[in-house]
C-alpha positions, 0 to 999 in steps of 0.5 A, spaced: 443 379 534 450 381 534 453 387 538 459 391 537 464 395 541 468 400 538 475 402 541 480 407 539 487 404 537 491 409 533 496 406 529 503 409 528 503 412 521 496 416 521 498 418 528 505 421 526 502 424 520 496 427 524 501 430 529 505 433 524 498 436 520 494 438 525 498 443 529 500 446 522 493 447 520 491 450 527 497 455 526 496 457 519 489 459 521 491 463 527 497 466 523 491 469 518 487 471 524 493 475 527 494 478 520 487 480 520 488 484 527 494 487 524 490 490 519 485 492 523 490 496 527 493 499 521 485 501 519 484 504 526 491 508 525 489 511 518 482 513 521 485 517 527 490 520 522 485 522 517 480 525 523 486 529 525 486 537 523 491 539 517 498 539 518 501 545 517 507 542 513 511 549 513 512 549 520 512 541 522 517 537 524 519 534 518 523 528 521 517 525 523 513 525 517 513 518 516 508 518 523 503 522 519 501 518 513 494 519 511 493 525 515 491 531 512 496 537 510 497 544 508 503 547 505 505 553 502 510 554 496 511 553 489 511 548 484 517 546 480 513 547 473 520 545 469 521 538 472 515 534 472 514 526 472 509 521 469 508 515 474 507 510 469 502 504 468 496 507 472 489 506 470 482 509 471 476 506 469 480 501 465 484 506 461 491 506 461 495 513 463 499 516 468 499 520 475 502 527 475 508 528 480 510 535 480 516 537 485 513 542 490 518 547 493 516 549 501 516 556 503 521 558 508 525 551 508 530 548 503 525 542 502 521 540 496 516 534 496 513 531 491 505 532 489 501 528 486 496 532 482 492 526 479 491 521 473 491 524 465 490 519 460 495 516 455 494 520 448 495 514 444 503 515 443 508 514 448 512 520 445 506 524 446 504 527 453 498 531 455 498 538 457 500 538 465 503 545 466 502 548 472 503 555 475 510 556 478 507 562 482 507 562 490 501 558 492 497 554 498 495 547 497 492 542 501 492 534 500 493 528 504 500 525 506 502 518 503 508 513 502 507 509 497 511 502 496 514 499 490 515 492 488 520 495 484 527 499 484 529 504 480 536 504 477 542 509 479 539 516 477 541 520 471 543 527 472 538 532 470 542 534 464 540 527 461 533 528 462 527 530 458 521 533 462 516 530 463 520 524 465 516 517 465 517 513 472 516 506 473 516 507 480 516 512 486 523 513 489 523 520 492 531 519 493 532 518 486 528 524 484 532 528 489 538 526 486 536 527 479 534 535 481 539 536 486 534 537 491 532 535 499 526 531 498 521 529 503 520 522 503 513 522 502 508 524 497 502 529 498 496 527 494 493 533 492 486 535 494 480 533 490 478 541 490 484 544 488 484 546 481 491 545 480 490 537 479 487 532 474 483 526 475 483 524 483 479 519 485 484 517 491 483 510 494 482 509 501 486 504 505 482 497 505 486 492 509 482 486 506 480 483 513 475 479 511 480 476 506 484 473 512 478 471 516 476 467 510 483 464 510 483 463 517 476 459 517 479 454 511 485 453 515 480 451 521 476 447 517 481 443 514 484 442 521 477 439 524 477 434 517 484 432 519 482 431 526 475 427 524 479 422 519 484 421 525 479 418 529 475 415 524 481 411 521 483 409 528 477 407 531 476 399 531 469 395 531 469 389 535 463 384 535 461 381 541 
């Protein structure tokens, strides 16, 4: 009866391929784990910000607002009812529409901030807009500080004389709006509270870091690394008969 011995004798080409592929797969898995941890840190920061008491914007240090994203905010002032914007390509339950962006002049300061008053539907024609009128009387409002990012950048701003309001925007750029309206605009947005009667549809979405997606990708990369290790060992084991 034949007996066999097994020996591990790696050859050049599989070894070189393994030495390149295996570390890459491991590093990709670790990168996804690091991304998941980064998202956890962001989620913790968001939860902490949302749990803080409302920031009194009229009295706050306005230079530090970028550190207050997702924090509730309380502000006094008045809406600029004559110069409103419609943020295009926003959907609600599959229906196309806009989000209404209204400048808000902060009482006791020279600053203004854009308030997102919520979603309105397209009326069927691009040259017809829903009624987005709002009182310009002094008012107190509440909301949440946001700092939306844009995948696109707006062109150089037009002067206010060449604009027709409400003006349709493809991206949110406070600096562009500031130049158009000649205002000192804060680099944030306030999402108006759902309870405020000055708004429209407001089902604001919380921050989701998609941590599970990164964990899933990491597992895939680690499985591929194990497969590479298995194949490398299998291809380099030699059976010898006694």
